[in-house]
VOLUM-277292 format. One record per residue (C-alpha): residue number from 1; residue in three letters; z, y, x. Coordinates in steps of 0.1 Angstrom, whole numbers, plus 5000, padded with zeros to 4 digits. Example, Ala and Ser with C-alpha at 12.3 -4.5 7.8 and 13.67 -1.06 7.14 Angstrom:
BEGIN
n res z y x
1 ALA 5078 4955 5123
2 SER 5071 4989 5137
//
This chain:
BEGIN
n res z y x
1 UNK 8567 4897 4539
2 UNK 8599 4878 4538
3 UNK 8614 4854 4564
4 UNK 8624 4824 4543
5 UNK 8634 4802 4571
6 UNK 8661 4775 4558
7 UNK 8662 4796 4524
8 UNK 8669 4828 4543
9 UNK 8650 4858 4532
10 UNK 8643 4888 4552
11 UNK 8628 4917 4532
12 UNK 8614 4953 4542
13 UNK 8618 4979 4518
14 UNK 8599 5011 4524
15 UNK 8603 5045 4504
16 UNK 8570 5064 4511
17 UNK 8573 5100 4504
18 UNK 8600 5090 4477
19 UNK 8575 5061 4463
20 UNK 8586 5026 4465
21 UNK 8557 5006 4484
22 UNK 8576 4976 4496
23 UNK 8554 4952 4475
24 UNK 8524 4967 4487
25 UNK 8535 4966 4522
26 UNK 8547 4930 4518
27 UNK 8512 4917 4505
28 UNK 8494 4930 4535
29 UNK 8520 4928 4563
30 UNK 8512 4910 4597
31 UNK 8539 4925 4616
32 UNK 8568 4949 4614
33 UNK 8587 4962 4645
34 UNK 8616 4987 4645
35 UNK 8631 5000 4678
36 UNK 8662 5020 4681
37 UNK 8681 5029 4716
38 UNK 8710 5049 4728
39 UNK 8703 5055 4764
40 UNK 8667 5062 4773
41 UNK 8663 5094 4757
42 UNK 8635 5084 4734
43 UNK 8631 5086 4698
44 UNK 8637 5054 4675
45 UNK 8601 5042 4665
46 UNK 8585 5019 4639
47 UNK 8553 5000 4639
48 UNK 8536 4983 4608
49 UNK 8505 4963 4613
50 UNK 8485 4955 4579
51 UNK 8458 4934 4567
52 UNK 8429 4960 4558
53 UNK 8403 4936 4546
54 UNK 8403 4952 4513
55 UNK 8398 4986 4527
56 UNK 8429 5001 4508
57 UNK 8449 5014 4538
58 UNK 8420 5033 4550
59 UNK 8409 5044 4515
60 UNK 8432 5056 4488
61 UNK 8464 5044 4506
62 UNK 8457 5062 4537
63 UNK 8491 5073 4551
64 UNK 8484 5110 4558
65 UNK 8488 5137 4534
66 UNK 8459 5162 4533
67 UNK 8454 5191 4510
68 UNK 8422 5213 4505
69 UNK 8422 5248 4493
70 UNK 8394 5273 4485
71 UNK 8401 5307 4503
72 UNK 8381 5339 4501
73 UNK 8375 5353 4535
74 UNK 8358 5386 4547
75 UNK 8327 5380 4566
76 UNK 8310 5412 4579
77 UNK 8271 5411 4578
78 UNK 8267 5437 4605
79 UNK 8291 5458 4627
80 UNK 8305 5488 4612
81 UNK 8288 5514 4637
82 UNK 8305 5544 4619
83 UNK 8337 5535 4636
84 UNK 8321 5542 4669
85 UNK 8319 5580 4678
86 UNK 8282 5591 4676
87 UNK 8268 5566 4653
88 UNK 8264 5566 4615
89 UNK 8265 5535 4595
90 UNK 8231 5531 4577
91 UNK 8232 5493 4570
92 UNK 8253 5496 4539
93 UNK 8272 5464 4549
94 UNK 8296 5480 4572
95 UNK 8325 5471 4548
96 UNK 8313 5435 4551
97 UNK 8310 5408 4522
98 UNK 8333 5380 4511
99 UNK 8325 5344 4505
100 UNK 8345 5314 4495
101 UNK 8351 5286 4520
102 UNK 8372 5255 4519
103 UNK 8398 5249 4545
104 UNK 8416 5216 4551
105 UNK 8452 5217 4560
106 UNK 8470 5186 4574
107 UNK 8505 5185 4564
108 UNK 8535 5172 4586
109 UNK 8533 5135 4588
110 UNK 8545 5115 4557
111 UNK 8581 5103 4558
112 UNK 8592 5068 4553
113 UNK 8629 5055 4546
114 UNK 8630 5019 4559
115 UNK 8655 4989 4554
116 UNK 8655 4954 4563
117 UNK 8675 4933 4535
118 UNK 8686 4899 4545
119 UNK 8696 4874 4517
120 UNK 8715 4841 4521
121 UNK 8716 4847 4559
122 UNK 8751 4837 4566
123 UNK 8763 4823 4533
124 UNK 8746 4812 4500
125 UNK 8743 4842 4478
126 UNK 8750 4867 4505
127 UNK 8731 4900 4507
128 UNK 8732 4924 4536
129 UNK 8712 4956 4543
130 UNK 8702 4970 4577
131 UNK 8694 5007 4572
132 UNK 8668 5016 4598
133 UNK 8665 5051 4589
134 UNK 8639 5078 4582
135 UNK 8606 5079 4603
136 UNK 8577 5102 4604
137 UNK 8541 5089 4604
138 UNK 8527 5101 4637
139 UNK 8499 5076 4644
140 UNK 8476 5057 4622
141 UNK 8451 5035 4637
142 UNK 8423 5010 4625
143 UNK 8411 4979 4645
144 UNK 8388 4950 4641
145 UNK 8374 4926 4634
146 UNK 8391 4914 4613
147 UNK 8399 4948 4599
148 UNK 8436 4958 4605
149 UNK 8454 4991 4600
150 UNK 8486 5000 4622
151 UNK 8510 5027 4610
152 UNK 8532 5041 4636
153 UNK 8564 5060 4629
154 UNK 8589 5082 4650
155 UNK 8626 5093 4641
156 UNK 8621 5129 4656
157 UNK 8598 5148 4633
158 UNK 8562 5156 4648
159 UNK 8562 5191 4640
160 UNK 8600 5196 4650
161 UNK 8608 5223 4675
162 UNK 8634 5197 4689
163 UNK 8606 5175 4702
164 UNK 8572 5194 4710
165 UNK 8580 5232 4719
166 UNK 8590 5241 4753
167 UNK 8618 5268 4750
168 UNK 8636 5290 4775
169 UNK 8670 5303 4765
170 UNK 8702 5312 4782
171 UNK 8736 5300 4769
172 UNK 8768 5318 4776
173 UNK 8804 5307 4768
174 UNK 8792 5278 4747
175 UNK 8806 5242 4744
176 UNK 8781 5212 4740
177 UNK 8787 5209 4705
178 UNK 8779 5246 4699
179 UNK 8744 5241 4717
180 UNK 8737 5209 4699
181 UNK 8747 5225 4665
182 UNK 8722 5253 4671
183 UNK 8692 5232 4683
184 UNK 8696 5206 4655
185 UNK 8699 5232 4630
186 UNK 8666 5250 4638
187 UNK 8649 5216 4639
188 UNK 8661 5210 4603
189 UNK 8683 5181 4612
190 UNK 8719 5174 4608
191 UNK 8744 5170 4638
192 UNK 8770 5141 4640
193 UNK 8791 5149 4672
194 UNK 8813 5118 4674
195 UNK 8826 5123 4710
196 UNK 8862 5132 4724
197 UNK 8843 5151 4753
198 UNK 8831 5186 4747
199 UNK 8823 5205 4779
200 UNK 8821 5242 4779
201 UNK 8795 5261 4799
202 UNK 8802 5294 4812
203 UNK 8763 5301 4815
204 UNK 8736 5275 4814
205 UNK 8698 5279 4810
206 UNK 8671 5260 4792
207 UNK 8640 5269 4811
208 UNK 8607 5256 4797
209 UNK 8620 5225 4782
210 UNK 8616 5211 4746
211 UNK 8651 5211 4728
212 UNK 8654 5173 4726
213 UNK 8649 5169 4765
214 UNK 8673 5198 4773
215 UNK 8702 5185 4750
216 UNK 8694 5149 4764
217 UNK 8700 5162 4798
218 UNK 8732 5178 4789
219 UNK 8744 5147 4772
220 UNK 8736 5125 4802
221 UNK 8755 5149 4827
222 UNK 8784 5147 4804
223 UNK 8785 5109 4802
224 UNK 8774 5110 4764
225 UNK 8747 5092 4745
226 UNK 8724 5106 4720
227 UNK 8702 5093 4694
228 UNK 8679 5107 4666
229 UNK 8679 5089 4635
230 UNK 8653 5110 4614
231 UNK 8678 5131 4594
232 UNK 8703 5136 4623
233 UNK 8713 5139 4659
234 UNK 8742 5116 4669
235 UNK 8761 5123 4700
236 UNK 8789 5099 4711
237 UNK 8807 5088 4740
238 UNK 8796 5053 4750
239 UNK 8826 5044 4769
240 UNK 8847 5046 4737
241 UNK 8820 5023 4719
242 UNK 8824 4999 4748
243 UNK 8861 4993 4740
244 UNK 8854 4983 4705
245 UNK 8857 4945 4695
246 UNK 8824 4925 4699
247 UNK 8807 4919 4667
248 UNK 8794 4885 4676
249 UNK 8799 4860 4703
250 UNK 8766 4844 4718
251 UNK 8770 4810 4731
252 UNK 8748 4795 4759
253 UNK 8724 4766 4745
254 UNK 8727 4775 4708
255 UNK 8695 4772 4688
256 UNK 8697 4807 4675
257 UNK 8688 4818 4711
258 UNK 8649 4819 4712
259 UNK 8644 4836 4747
260 UNK 8665 4854 4774
261 UNK 8662 4872 4806
262 UNK 8692 4883 4828
263 UNK 8694 4901 4859
264 UNK 8718 4916 4882
265 UNK 8712 4944 4911
266 UNK 8731 4960 4937
267 UNK 8703 4987 4947
268 UNK 8715 5023 4940
269 UNK 8750 5013 4933
270 UNK 8781 5033 4944
271 UNK 8817 5027 4948
272 UNK 8829 5064 4941
273 UNK 8814 5097 4933
274 UNK 8824 5133 4945
275 UNK 8815 5166 4930
276 UNK 8816 5196 4952
277 UNK 8811 5232 4946
278 UNK 8807 5262 4972
279 UNK 8811 5297 4955
280 UNK 8794 5322 4978
281 UNK 8812 5352 4963
282 UNK 8848 5338 4968
283 UNK 8840 5317 4996
284 UNK 8859 5289 4981
285 UNK 8847 5252 4982
286 UNK 8860 5228 4956
287 UNK 8857 5190 4952
288 UNK 8870 5163 4932
289 UNK 8865 5124 4936
290 UNK 8865 5097 4911
291 UNK 8869 5061 4922
292 UNK 8872 5034 4892
293 UNK 8899 5010 4893
294 UNK 8875 4981 4900
295 UNK 8856 4999 4927
296 UNK 8837 4978 4953
297 UNK 8849 4996 4984
298 UNK 8817 4983 5003
299 UNK 8796 5005 4984
300 UNK 8787 5041 4994
301 UNK 8799 5073 4980
302 UNK 8778 5094 4956
303 UNK 8779 5131 4967
304 UNK 8769 5157 4940
305 UNK 8765 5193 4948
306 UNK 8766 5210 4914
307 UNK 8783 5240 4897
308 UNK 8809 5227 4874
309 UNK 8802 5238 4837
310 UNK 8838 5255 4835
311 UNK 8839 5274 4867
312 UNK 8839 5309 4855
313 UNK 8813 5337 4866
314 UNK 8824 5372 4876
315 UNK 8829 5393 4846
316 UNK 8808 5422 4861
317 UNK 8781 5406 4884
318 UNK 8757 5438 4879
319 UNK 8728 5444 4860
320 UNK 8696 5422 4865
321 UNK 8678 5434 4895
322 UNK 8708 5454 4908
323 UNK 8718 5443 4943
324 UNK 8754 5436 4953
325 UNK 8763 5444 4988
326 UNK 8771 5413 5011
327 UNK 8802 5430 5023
328 UNK 8815 5434 4989
329 UNK 8847 5413 4986
330 UNK 8852 5398 4950
331 UNK 8880 5413 4931
332 UNK 8905 5386 4923
333 UNK 8910 5400 4888
334 UNK 8872 5397 4882
335 UNK 8870 5360 4895
336 UNK 8905 5346 4900
337 UNK 8912 5311 4916
338 UNK 8883 5290 4906
339 UNK 8902 5259 4913
340 UNK 8922 5257 4882
341 UNK 8933 5228 4859
342 UNK 8903 5231 4837
343 UNK 8877 5232 4864
344 UNK 8894 5202 4882
345 UNK 8894 5181 4850
346 UNK 8859 5189 4843
347 UNK 8848 5181 4878
348 UNK 8867 5146 4876
349 UNK 8848 5141 4843
350 UNK 8816 5151 4858
351 UNK 8820 5128 4890
352 UNK 8828 5097 4863
353 UNK 8799 5104 4844
354 UNK 8775 5105 4873
355 UNK 8790 5072 4887
356 UNK 8785 5057 4851
357 UNK 8750 5066 4850
358 UNK 8742 5053 4884
359 UNK 8763 5019 4880
360 UNK 8756 5012 4843
361 UNK 8724 4990 4848
362 UNK 8742 4967 4875
363 UNK 8740 4937 4850
364 UNK 8715 4937 4824
365 UNK 8706 4912 4795
366 UNK 8677 4906 4771
367 UNK 8682 4883 4745
368 UNK 8657 4872 4716
369 UNK 8677 4856 4688
370 UNK 8670 4846 4654
371 UNK 8674 4880 4634
372 UNK 8709 4894 4630
373 UNK 8713 4928 4611
374 UNK 8746 4933 4627
375 UNK 8729 4936 4663
376 UNK 8719 4971 4668
377 UNK 8722 4996 4695
378 UNK 8759 5007 4701
379 UNK 8778 4977 4694
380 UNK 8793 4951 4717
381 UNK 8785 4915 4721
382 UNK 8803 4886 4741
383 UNK 8786 4860 4762
384 UNK 8802 4828 4766
385 UNK 8789 4797 4785
386 UNK 8766 4816 4809
387 UNK 8789 4812 4840
388 UNK 8788 4842 4859
389 UNK 8771 4863 4834
390 UNK 8799 4858 4808
391 UNK 8816 4888 4796
392 UNK 8812 4919 4772
393 UNK 8781 4937 4769
394 UNK 8770 4968 4749
395 UNK 8737 4969 4731
396 UNK 8716 4998 4743
397 UNK 8683 4990 4725
398 UNK 8676 4967 4696
399 UNK 8642 4956 4684
400 UNK 8640 4942 4647
401 UNK 8608 4921 4641
402 UNK 8594 4905 4610
403 UNK 8560 4885 4613
404 UNK 8545 4852 4604
405 UNK 8571 4835 4625
406 UNK 8602 4849 4609
407 UNK 8628 4875 4614
408 UNK 8640 4880 4652
409 UNK 8662 4905 4667
410 UNK 8659 4914 4704
411 UNK 8687 4930 4720
412 UNK 8687 4949 4756
413 UNK 8722 4950 4767
414 UNK 8742 4962 4799
415 UNK 8777 4952 4812
416 UNK 8808 4970 4802
417 UNK 8820 4994 4830
418 UNK 8855 4986 4837
419 UNK 8879 5012 4852
420 UNK 8859 5042 4839
//
């Protein structure tokens, strides 16, 4: 299906397991929605609703790959009593017999590479492509009447260890990029680490958590954003992206604005953040406070009691299960001064990241616009003519929709955090 409003055209292209099914999709398309985000810890997702009156999508075009294989299995007719002391096998069937059975194996969900192509959108003769990424089919559903078929896809492979398997692992003397590299490789994905921040962990434990949840937690604590595109995990610093020039100015009252919802909140907002850590072995307590340049002095202080990643542990803490007498005084050579330049810098950043996380949703904007392939999660826009809501915002989530009404883009934005 194409949106041909005022001569413009928006076309969906889909490579399904390497085959181009764009034309087949176009003929039966009712609606298409692709959602991507950078701050909610969710995978990007896709939903395609199709007309199924001809029963093709639940027949030969059903989007799940299934294979059937004939396998010979051994099936004992009677128990082999000769294996039990005092009994003699008199049945003649103790070795068992074999028969051929058919077993059905469902392969991992089929993969789709999806793009939106817009033609004559800004200038006559212009063509622009929005790559939406790779998705794996994880849900196929039929409804009716009338008969419709909905295909849902997700950017994190459904059989991936990154998403589904709860793991327990201890990481020692590793940076965030090291951990991310290991987790993405074993999930069969690539890593794009586009951040100027790379905290080092003396020791950190992943306890009964899926890799994607554990990695997202580390990124959030470090003040970083993470997204999974289907073939790679991208980690980046949103504070850097906030400073990039706005890709578009959105002016109040213009006809391309189809709907809007703008809110402002003060609840759970803070003026500063302090990270403190008391080490029971050395008796030292260290703390660092971060106050942004634009801080509202009337807001409360956020207090965080946590062990900074870069504070070293004793080199010889004893074996697991071996008690250490309370009277033992830490050896300065083993521990040293935990308040060093590295730990102070790390704690400052930790306080900044925690404050950003708490305050980032102070001002939020949702806009439904005539489709624009330039408006995607991670870029900034500028609002003009909205009075107190004027300013620069970063898109944290975008929804690209094509249906009978045309092509629209919905953007979820938050205000730029100044002074962080």
